[in-house]
DRENZALO-986784 format. One record per residue (C-alpha): residue number from 1; residue in three letters; chain; z, x, y. Coordinates in steps of 0.2 Angstrom, whole numbers, plus 5000, padded with zeros to 4 digits. Layout:
BEGIN
> NUM,Ala,A,Z,X,Y
...
This chain:
BEGIN
> 1,Unk,A,5249,5164,4868
> 2,Unk,A,5252,5170,4885
> 3,Unk,A,5238,5169,4898
> 4,Unk,A,5239,5174,4916
> 5,Unk,A,5230,5162,4929
> 6,Unk,A,5225,5170,4946
> 7,Unk,A,5218,5155,4954
> 8,Unk,A,5214,5136,4952
> 9,Unk,A,5202,5126,4963
> 10,Unk,A,5200,5107,4961
> 11,Unk,A,5185,5097,4967
> 12,Unk,A,5191,5079,4969
> 13,Unk,A,5173,5072,4970
> 14,Unk,A,5168,5079,4953
> 15,Unk,A,5186,5080,4945
> 16,Unk,A,5182,5098,4940
> 17,Unk,A,5194,5113,4941
> 18,Unk,A,5187,5131,4942
> 19,Unk,A,5200,5141,4933
> 20,Unk,A,5201,5160,4936
> 21,Unk,A,5210,5171,4923
> 22,Unk,A,5216,5189,4926
> 23,Unk,A,5208,5196,4911
> 24,Unk,A,5191,5193,4902
> 25,Unk,A,5199,5193,4885
> 26,Unk,A,5209,5178,4891
> 27,Unk,A,5193,5168,4894
> 28,Unk,A,5187,5173,4877
> 29,Unk,A,5203,5167,4870
> 30,Unk,A,5201,5150,4878
> 31,Unk,A,5183,5148,4873
> 32,Unk,A,5187,5153,4855
> 33,Unk,A,5200,5139,4855
> 34,Unk,A,5187,5126,4861
> 35,Unk,A,5176,5115,4851
> 36,Unk,A,5165,5099,4850
> 37,Unk,A,5169,5080,4848
> 38,Unk,A,5157,5071,4837
> 39,Unk,A,5147,5086,4833
> 40,Unk,A,5134,5076,4824
> 41,Unk,A,5129,5068,4841
> 42,Unk,A,5128,5083,4852
> 43,Unk,A,5119,5100,4852
> 44,Unk,A,5134,5112,4849
> 45,Unk,A,5131,5125,4862
> 46,Unk,A,5145,5136,4869
> 47,Unk,A,5146,5138,4888
> 48,Unk,A,5160,5141,4901
> 49,Unk,A,5159,5122,4905
> 50,Unk,A,5173,5113,4896
> 51,Unk,A,5181,5096,4898
> 52,Unk,A,5200,5093,4895
> 53,Unk,A,5204,5080,4881
> 54,Unk,A,5221,5072,4883
> 55,Unk,A,5232,5072,4868
> 56,Unk,A,5233,5056,4857
> 57,Unk,A,5251,5052,4861
> 58,Unk,A,5248,5055,4880
> 59,Unk,A,5235,5042,4881
> 60,Unk,A,5246,5027,4881
> 61,Unk,A,5248,5017,4897
> 62,Unk,A,5261,5025,4909
> 63,Unk,A,5261,5042,4899
> 64,Unk,A,5263,5057,4911
> 65,Unk,A,5265,5075,4908
> 66,Unk,A,5278,5085,4918
> 67,Unk,A,5265,5099,4921
> 68,Unk,A,5254,5087,4930
> 69,Unk,A,5267,5082,4942
> 70,Unk,A,5273,5100,4947
> 71,Unk,A,5256,5109,4947
> 72,Unk,A,5249,5112,4964
> 73,Unk,A,5230,5115,4966
> 74,Unk,A,5220,5121,4980
> 75,Unk,A,5208,5106,4984
> 76,Unk,A,5191,5112,4989
> 77,Unk,A,5173,5108,4984
> 78,Unk,A,5164,5124,4990
> 79,Unk,A,5148,5114,4993
> 80,Unk,A,5152,5101,5006
> 81,Unk,A,5145,5104,5023
> 82,Unk,A,5157,5102,5038
> 83,Unk,A,5159,5085,5046
> 84,Unk,A,5147,5087,5062
> 85,Unk,A,5159,5076,5073
> 86,Unk,A,5174,5086,5069
> 87,Unk,A,5165,5102,5071
> 88,Unk,A,5158,5096,5088
> 89,Unk,A,5176,5092,5094
> 90,Unk,A,5183,5109,5088
> 91,Unk,A,5169,5118,5097
> 92,Unk,A,5173,5108,5113
> 93,Unk,A,5191,5112,5112
> 94,Unk,A,5187,5131,5111
> 95,Unk,A,5193,5142,5125
> 96,Unk,A,5176,5152,5127
> 97,Unk,A,5159,5152,5120
> 98,Unk,A,5163,5167,5109
> 99,Unk,A,5177,5156,5101
> 100,Unk,A,5164,5142,5099
> 101,Unk,A,5152,5154,5089
> 102,Unk,A,5167,5159,5078
> 103,Unk,A,5172,5141,5075
> 104,Unk,A,5153,5137,5070
> 105,Unk,A,5153,5153,5059
> 106,Unk,A,5169,5149,5050
> 107,Unk,A,5165,5131,5047
> 108,Unk,A,5147,5133,5041
> 109,Unk,A,5148,5149,5031
> 110,Unk,A,5148,5149,5012
> 111,Unk,A,5166,5152,5007
> 112,Unk,A,5174,5161,4993
> 113,Unk,A,5174,5146,4981
> 114,Unk,A,5156,5143,4985
> 115,Unk,A,5151,5160,4980
> 116,Unk,A,5161,5160,4964
> 117,Unk,A,5153,5143,4959
> 118,Unk,A,5136,5152,4961
> 119,Unk,A,5142,5167,4950
> 120,Unk,A,5148,5155,4937
> 121,Unk,A,5131,5146,4937
> 122,Unk,A,5122,5163,4934
> 123,Unk,A,5135,5167,4921
> 124,Unk,A,5129,5152,4911
> 125,Unk,A,5111,5159,4909
> 126,Unk,A,5118,5176,4904
> 127,Unk,A,5129,5169,4891
> 128,Unk,A,5115,5158,4884
> 129,Unk,A,5103,5173,4882
> 130,Unk,A,5116,5186,4878
> 131,Unk,A,5112,5186,4859
> 132,Unk,A,5094,5191,4861
> 133,Unk,A,5097,5202,4876
> 134,Unk,A,5114,5210,4876
> 135,Unk,A,5110,5219,4892
> 136,Unk,A,5103,5204,4902
> 137,Unk,A,5109,5201,4919
> 138,Unk,A,5106,5185,4931
> 139,Unk,A,5107,5193,4948
> 140,Unk,A,5110,5182,4963
> 141,Unk,A,5101,5186,4979
> 142,Unk,A,5097,5179,4995
> 143,Unk,A,5109,5170,5007
> 144,Unk,A,5121,5166,4992
> 145,Unk,A,5126,5185,4992
> 146,Unk,A,5119,5192,5009
> 147,Unk,A,5134,5186,5019
> 148,Unk,A,5123,5174,5029
> 149,Unk,A,5124,5159,5017
> 150,Unk,A,5129,5142,5023
> 151,Unk,A,5139,5129,5013
> 152,Unk,A,5129,5120,5001
> 153,Unk,A,5114,5133,5001
> 154,Unk,A,5103,5136,4986
> 155,Unk,A,5106,5149,4973
> 156,Unk,A,5092,5162,4971
> 157,Unk,A,5092,5171,4954
> 158,Unk,A,5083,5185,4946
> 159,Unk,A,5084,5186,4927
> 160,Unk,A,5084,5204,4922
> 161,Unk,A,5082,5206,4903
> 162,Unk,A,5087,5225,4903
> 163,Unk,A,5083,5242,4910
> 164,Unk,A,5065,5245,4913
> 165,Unk,A,5067,5263,4906
> 166,Unk,A,5080,5274,4898
> 167,Unk,A,5085,5292,4902
> 168,Unk,A,5084,5297,4884
> 169,Unk,A,5071,5288,4872
> 170,Unk,A,5074,5301,4858
> 171,Unk,A,5082,5288,4847
> 172,Unk,A,5083,5290,4828
> 173,Unk,A,5086,5272,4826
> 174,Unk,A,5074,5260,4835
> 175,Unk,A,5075,5241,4836
> 176,Unk,A,5060,5231,4829
> 177,Unk,A,5052,5221,4843
> 178,Unk,A,5038,5210,4847
> 179,Unk,A,5023,5218,4856
> 180,Unk,A,5022,5213,4875
> 181,Unk,A,5006,5206,4882
> 182,Unk,A,4994,5217,4892
> 183,Unk,A,4995,5205,4907
> 184,Unk,A,5012,5206,4914
> 185,Unk,A,5010,5190,4924
> 186,Unk,A,5004,5180,4909
> 187,Unk,A,5019,5187,4900
> 188,Unk,A,5031,5182,4914
> 189,Unk,A,5024,5164,4915
> 190,Unk,A,5027,5162,4896
> 191,Unk,A,5044,5169,4897
> 192,Unk,A,5048,5157,4911
> 193,Unk,A,5041,5142,4902
> 194,Unk,A,5052,5146,4887
> 195,Unk,A,5068,5148,4898
> 196,Unk,A,5064,5132,4907
> 197,Unk,A,5063,5123,4890
> 198,Unk,A,5080,5131,4885
> 199,Unk,A,5088,5125,4901
> 200,Unk,A,5082,5107,4899
> 201,Unk,A,5086,5106,4880
> 202,Unk,A,5102,5116,4878
> 203,Unk,A,5111,5121,4893
> 204,Unk,A,5125,5108,4899
> 205,Unk,A,5123,5102,4917
> 206,Unk,A,5105,5109,4920
> 207,Unk,A,5095,5094,4926
> 208,Unk,A,5079,5091,4936
> 209,Unk,A,5070,5106,4928
> 210,Unk,A,5053,5110,4938
> 211,Unk,A,5042,5125,4932
> 212,Unk,A,5032,5132,4946
> 213,Unk,A,5023,5145,4936
> 214,Unk,A,5007,5147,4946
> 215,Unk,A,5016,5153,4962
> 216,Unk,A,5014,5171,4968
> 217,Unk,A,5032,5173,4961
> 218,Unk,A,5033,5161,4946
> 219,Unk,A,5050,5151,4947
> 220,Unk,A,5060,5138,4939
> 221,Unk,A,5069,5126,4950
> 222,Unk,A,5084,5116,4943
> 223,Unk,A,5101,5109,4948
> 224,Unk,A,5117,5113,4939
> 225,Unk,A,5126,5097,4940
> 226,Unk,A,5143,5104,4936
> 227,Unk,A,5144,5116,4950
> 228,Unk,A,5133,5106,4962
> 229,Unk,A,5121,5120,4965
> 230,Unk,A,5102,5120,4967
> 231,Unk,A,5094,5135,4959
> 232,Unk,A,5078,5145,4960
> 233,Unk,A,5076,5156,4945
> 234,Unk,A,5063,5171,4944
> 235,Unk,A,5060,5186,4933
> 236,Unk,A,5050,5198,4944
> 237,Unk,A,5058,5199,4961
> 238,Unk,A,5070,5214,4961
> 239,Unk,A,5064,5218,4979
> 240,Unk,A,5073,5202,4985
> 241,Unk,A,5089,5208,4976
> 242,Unk,A,5089,5224,4986
> 243,Unk,A,5084,5215,5002
> 244,Unk,A,5100,5205,4999
> 245,Unk,A,5110,5221,4998
> 246,Unk,A,5102,5228,5014
> 247,Unk,A,5106,5212,5024
> 248,Unk,A,5124,5212,5017
> 249,Unk,A,5127,5230,5024
> 250,Unk,A,5120,5225,5041
> 251,Unk,A,5131,5210,5042
> 252,Unk,A,5146,5220,5037
> 253,Unk,A,5144,5234,5049
> 254,Unk,A,5150,5224,5064
> 255,Unk,A,5160,5208,5065
> 256,Unk,A,5149,5201,5078
> 257,Unk,A,5133,5200,5068
> 258,Unk,A,5136,5185,5057
> 259,Unk,A,5143,5173,5070
> 260,Unk,A,5127,5178,5081
> 261,Unk,A,5115,5174,5067
> 262,Unk,A,5123,5158,5063
> 263,Unk,A,5122,5152,5081
> 264,Unk,A,5104,5157,5083
> 265,Unk,A,5100,5149,5067
> 266,Unk,A,5108,5133,5072
> 267,Unk,A,5100,5133,5088
> 268,Unk,A,5083,5136,5080
> 269,Unk,A,5086,5121,5068
> 270,Unk,A,5091,5109,5082
> 271,Unk,A,5076,5113,5093
> 272,Unk,A,5064,5111,5078
> 273,Unk,A,5058,5129,5077
> 274,Unk,A,5063,5130,5058
> 275,Unk,A,5058,5118,5045
> 276,Unk,A,5064,5115,5027
> 277,Unk,A,5046,5113,5022
> 278,Unk,A,5036,5129,5021
> 279,Unk,A,5022,5130,5034
> 280,Unk,A,5018,5138,5051
> 281,Unk,A,5036,5139,5056
> 282,Unk,A,5047,5153,5058
> 283,Unk,A,5060,5156,5044
> 284,Unk,A,5078,5159,5043
> 285,Unk,A,5075,5176,5036
> 286,Unk,A,5063,5181,5050
> 287,Unk,A,5077,5175,5062
> 288,Unk,A,5090,5186,5054
> 289,Unk,A,5078,5201,5056
> 290,Unk,A,5076,5196,5075
> 291,Unk,A,5095,5197,5077
> 292,Unk,A,5096,5214,5068
> 293,Unk,A,5082,5221,5078
> 294,Unk,A,5090,5215,5094
> 295,Unk,A,5107,5223,5089
> 296,Unk,A,5098,5239,5087
> 297,Unk,A,5092,5240,5105
> 298,Unk,A,5101,5246,5121
> 299,Unk,A,5119,5252,5117
> 300,Unk,A,5115,5248,5098
> 301,Unk,A,5127,5238,5088
> 302,Unk,A,5117,5242,5072
> 303,Unk,A,5108,5258,5066
> 304,Unk,A,5090,5258,5061
> 305,Unk,A,5086,5257,5043
> 306,Unk,A,5078,5274,5042
> 307,Unk,A,5095,5281,5046
> 308,Unk,A,5102,5273,5031
> 309,Unk,A,5088,5280,5020
> 310,Unk,A,5091,5297,5027
> 311,Unk,A,5109,5296,5021
> 312,Unk,A,5106,5290,5004
> 313,Unk,A,5112,5300,4989
> 314,Unk,A,5106,5301,4971
> 315,Unk,A,5116,5285,4966
> 316,Unk,A,5107,5275,4979
> 317,Unk,A,5090,5278,4972
> 318,Unk,A,5081,5261,4968
> 319,Unk,A,5063,5259,4963
> 320,Unk,A,5057,5242,4958
> 321,Unk,A,5046,5239,4943
> 322,Unk,A,5031,5237,4954
> 323,Unk,A,5034,5253,4963
> 324,Unk,A,5043,5248,4979
> 325,Unk,A,5056,5261,4986
> 326,Unk,A,5072,5252,4990
> 327,Unk,A,5082,5267,4993
> 328,Unk,A,5096,5267,5006
> 329,Unk,A,5114,5272,5007
> 330,Unk,A,5126,5259,4999
> 331,Unk,A,5143,5266,5003
> 332,Unk,A,5148,5253,5015
> 333,Unk,A,5165,5262,5019
> 334,Unk,A,5156,5278,5024
> 335,Unk,A,5144,5268,5035
> 336,Unk,A,5157,5257,5043
> 337,Unk,A,5167,5273,5048
> 338,Unk,A,5151,5281,5056
> 339,Unk,A,5146,5265,5065
> 340,Unk,A,5163,5263,5073
> 341,Unk,A,5163,5281,5079
> 342,Unk,A,5146,5280,5087
> 343,Unk,A,5146,5262,5093
> 344,Unk,A,5146,5260,5112
> 345,Unk,A,5143,5242,5113
> 346,Unk,A,5158,5232,5116
> 347,Unk,A,5150,5215,5122
> 348,Unk,A,5157,5199,5118
> 349,Unk,A,5148,5187,5107
> 350,Unk,A,5143,5175,5121
> 351,Unk,A,5136,5190,5131
> 352,Unk,A,5126,5195,5115
> 353,Unk,A,5119,5178,5113
> 354,Unk,A,5113,5176,5131
> 355,Unk,A,5106,5194,5130
> 356,Unk,A,5097,5189,5114
> 357,Unk,A,5088,5174,5122
> 358,Unk,A,5084,5184,5137
> 359,Unk,A,5077,5199,5127
> 360,Unk,A,5065,5189,5117
> 361,Unk,A,5060,5177,5131
> 362,Unk,A,5052,5191,5139
> 363,Unk,A,5046,5200,5123
> 364,Unk,A,5028,5204,5121
> 365,Unk,A,5024,5197,5104
> 366,Unk,A,5005,5198,5107
> 367,Unk,A,5004,5217,5106
> 368,Unk,A,5021,5223,5098
> 369,Unk,A,5028,5222,5080
> 370,Unk,A,5046,5222,5077
> 371,Unk,A,5053,5235,5064
> 372,Unk,A,5071,5236,5059
> 373,Unk,A,5066,5252,5050
> 374,Unk,A,5062,5261,5066
> 375,Unk,A,5074,5252,5077
> 376,Unk,A,5060,5250,5090
> 377,Unk,A,5044,5241,5092
> 378,Unk,A,5028,5248,5085
> 379,Unk,A,5009,5244,5088
> 380,Unk,A,5004,5229,5077
> 381,Unk,A,4996,5235,5061
> 382,Unk,A,4985,5220,5060
> 383,Unk,A,4982,5205,5071
> 384,Unk,A,4996,5191,5069
> 385,Unk,A,5004,5180,5082
> 386,Unk,A,5021,5186,5076
> 387,Unk,A,5023,5202,5067
> 388,Unk,A,5040,5207,5059
> 389,Unk,A,5039,5222,5047
> 390,Unk,A,5046,5219,5030
> 391,Unk,A,5060,5232,5029
> 392,Unk,A,5057,5236,5011
> 393,Unk,A,5038,5232,5008
> 394,Unk,A,5033,5240,5025
> 395,Unk,A,5015,5235,5023
> 396,Unk,A,5019,5216,5024
> 397,Unk,A,5023,5205,5038
> 398,Unk,A,5037,5193,5034
> 399,Unk,A,5031,5181,5048
> 400,Unk,A,5013,5181,5043
> 401,Unk,A,5014,5162,5041
> 402,Unk,A,5020,5158,5059
> 403,Unk,A,5006,5151,5070
> 404,Unk,A,5000,5156,5087
> 405,Unk,A,5007,5139,5094
> 406,Unk,A,5024,5141,5085
> 407,Unk,A,5025,5159,5092
> 408,Unk,A,5022,5152,5110
> 409,Unk,A,5035,5139,5107
> 410,Unk,A,5047,5151,5101
> 411,Unk,A,5045,5161,5117
> 412,Unk,A,5047,5145,5128
> 413,Unk,A,5062,5139,5119
> 414,Unk,A,5071,5156,5120
> 415,Unk,A,5068,5155,5139
> 416,Unk,A,5075,5137,5140
> 417,Unk,A,5090,5142,5129
> 418,Unk,A,5094,5157,5141
> 419,Unk,A,5093,5145,5156
> 420,Unk,A,5103,5131,5148
> 421,Unk,A,5116,5143,5141
> 422,Unk,A,5118,5152,5158
> 423,Unk,A,5119,5135,5168
> 424,Unk,A,5132,5127,5156
> 425,Unk,A,5142,5144,5156
> 426,Unk,A,5143,5144,5175
> 427,Unk,A,5148,5126,5176
> 428,Unk,A,5161,5128,5163
> 429,Unk,A,5168,5143,5171
> 430,Unk,A,5168,5135,5189
> 431,Unk,A,5176,5119,5183
> 432,Unk,A,5194,5117,5190
> 433,Unk,A,5200,5108,5174
> 434,Unk,A,5191,5110,5157
> 435,Unk,A,5184,5094,5150
> 436,Unk,A,5187,5091,5132
> 437,Unk,A,5173,5078,5131
> 438,Unk,A,5159,5084,5142
> 439,Unk,A,5147,5096,5132
> 440,Unk,A,5147,5114,5136
> 441,Unk,A,5142,5131,5128
> 442,Unk,A,5134,5129,5111
> 443,Unk,A,5137,5111,5111
> 444,Unk,A,5127,5108,5127
> 445,Unk,A,5112,5119,5121
> 446,Unk,A,5112,5111,5104
> 447,Unk,A,5111,5093,5111
> 448,Unk,A,5098,5098,5124
> 449,Unk,A,5088,5105,5110
> 450,Unk,A,5089,5089,5101
> 451,Unk,A,5083,5079,5116
> 452,Unk,A,5069,5091,5118
> 453,Unk,A,5064,5090,5100
> 454,Unk,A,5064,5071,5101
> 455,Unk,A,5053,5071,5116
> 456,Unk,A,5040,5082,5107
> 457,Unk,A,5040,5071,5092
> 458,Unk,A,5041,5054,5099
> 459,Unk,A,5030,5046,5086
> 460,Unk,A,5041,5053,5071
> 461,Unk,A,5057,5048,5064
> 462,Unk,A,5064,5066,5064
> 463,Unk,A,5062,5081,5075
> 464,Unk,A,5065,5092,5059
> 465,Unk,A,5052,5083,5048
> 466,Unk,A,5033,5085,5051
> 467,Unk,A,5027,5076,5035
> 468,Unk,A,5036,5058,5038
> 469,Unk,A,5028,5041,5042
> 470,Unk,A,5024,5037,5060
> 471,Unk,A,5035,5025,5069
> 472,Unk,A,5021,5017,5078
> 473,Unk,A,5005,5011,5069
> 474,Unk,A,4990,5009,5079
> 475,Unk,A,4985,4993,5072
> 476,Unk,A,5001,4985,5078
> 477,Unk,A,4998,4990,5096
> 478,Unk,A,4986,4977,5101
> 479,Unk,A,4992,4961,5092
> 480,Unk,A,5003,4951,5102
> 481,Unk,A,4998,4952,5121
> 482,Unk,A,4982,4947,5130
> 483,Unk,A,4982,4964,5139
> 484,Unk,A,4989,4981,5136
> 485,Unk,A,4992,4996,5147
> 486,Unk,A,4985,5012,5140
> 487,Unk,A,4994,5026,5150
> 488,Unk,A,4985,5041,5156
> 489,Unk,A,4995,5055,5164
> 490,Unk,A,4984,5054,5179
> 491,Unk,A,4976,5036,5179
> 492,Unk,A,4985,5022,5171
> 493,Unk,A,4971,5009,5166
> 494,Unk,A,4974,4991,5161
> 495,Unk,A,4963,4985,5146
> 496,Unk,A,4960,4967,5140
> 497,Unk,A,4961,4964,5121
> 498,Unk,A,4943,4959,5120
> 499,Unk,A,4937,4974,5129
> 500,Unk,A,4948,4985,5118
> 501,Unk,A,4940,4977,5103
> 502,Unk,A,4923,4981,5109
> 503,Unk,A,4927,4999,5114
> 504,Unk,A,4935,5002,5097
> 505,Unk,A,4920,4994,5088
> 506,Unk,A,4908,5005,5098
> 507,Unk,A,4917,5020,5095
> 508,Unk,A,4918,5017,5076
> 509,Unk,A,4899,5013,5076
> 510,Unk,A,4894,5028,5085
> 511,Unk,A,4905,5039,5074
> 512,Unk,A,4897,5032,5059
C-alpha cells in the first residue's frame, strides 16, 4: 500500500498529529484499516480521530522504531496564543509603527494549522450525519474563515442538511420522508436538541454540551477536546456564512486591512471598549465594519459594497431561506485587479491608524449612520446612540446594543488614542538613539489604555470584566480605626466612627 503524505503537524501538549494526505481515497484506506479495542466496552463509532497503538513486540522497555528517530515533524499547536512578554519585546524592537502592526498581526492571527483544525472539527459532524443526509455540510463562518480570526478563537458552524430547493423536481423516483413541522422554529429546536444528544453520546472528543434553544438563533455550544476548539453550532444562520465571505473579500483586497483591524481590536480590548460578555459594549464585528468604512473614505482603499453587488454574475446569486439577498461578486482575482488599478491611497499602516483615530474622534455619531454598502454616511433610520448598518440585512443596526455612555466613551477613547499615538510617534522619531525598553508606538498606547481602564475600574479586579466581585467591601471600611476620611472631590470631610454609624442607621431608617 502506497500513501502520499503532504504534511504532518504535531501538538506536543496533547500528543496529537494532524496528518494530511494528497488524496481523499488515501484517507478512506486508512479509516477502513482502523478498528476498536475492547469493542464491548465502547460505542463503536467511526470518526477521523484515531489513536496509534504500538505493536506488541515494540512495547518492551528500550524498544525503538527507526522511523521514529528519522521522522521530522512540524511542532505547532494552532490554538496557543502568543506569549505577551515576547510579543511586547518584538514590537519594541521594530523599526517603525507599521512594523509593530505587522508583528501584532502575524503573531495573533489564526494560522494555517488553526484553520485546518477547525475544518477537521466541522468534518466530524458531517461524517456523523452523512448516512441520513448525504448532502449535509457543516459550514464554518465568522472569524475562523473571514481572515480576521485570532489564535484560539471559537468556531461558528452552520449545519446545512441539503439544498432548500432543486432546479428539477420532476423525479420519477422519490424518497420516502417524514413530514416536517409547520412551525419552522420548533422544528429547528427539535433537530438541534437531537444533534446535541448525538454529540454528547456518540462523538469522540465532544464535551461540555450546552443547548441554548430559546435564543433568537438556537445554538449548541460544545468543546472538541481533540482539536482544542470551542464550537457554536446552529442550523438557521446562512446570512452569517455569506457575511464571512464578504469580510474575507474586503480583507483580501488590500494587505493593510487585516493588520489595521488587529491593531484597532487590540486597542479596544486594552482600553475596555469591548467585553467578552454580551451587553452594552461595542463588538469586534462592529469594529471591523468601522475600519472597512474608514477605508472607503478619502482616497479609498476599499470599494463600497454596492459596487460589488453591481458586478455580481449569475453564479454569485445567494438568497437565504428567510429571503435575505446576499448577492455580490465573489471573483476575488477580478476584484483585486480592479482595486489595484483604481487605488490611489498609498498611506503606510501607521498613517492609516492615526487617521482612523482622528476620523472617528470627530465623527458625528448622533446624527449619522455608517453604511459600508454606500461607502458614505446616511441619515439614521431610527434613533440609536451608534448606528452601523448591517451590510446584508440592511434594515438592522449591528450596534443596536451599544449604549449612549459607551458611544460617548468610544469617542473619548478615540481622541485619547489619537493624541497618545501622535505624541509617542513624535518622541520616538526625535530620539537620538532608539530605546529597546521604553514603550513607544502600539505598546505605549496599549499600556496607557490599560492604566486608563484600571483608573475607571478601581473597585474591580479586572478592567475587562464588569461582573466580578468588588475588591472593597463597604462593611470593611469602618472596622479598625476610630475615624475615617470620606473623600469628596471638593470637600474632604472627617467622620468619627460613631457618627458614621448614626448617619448610616438614619439613612437606612429613612429609606425603609
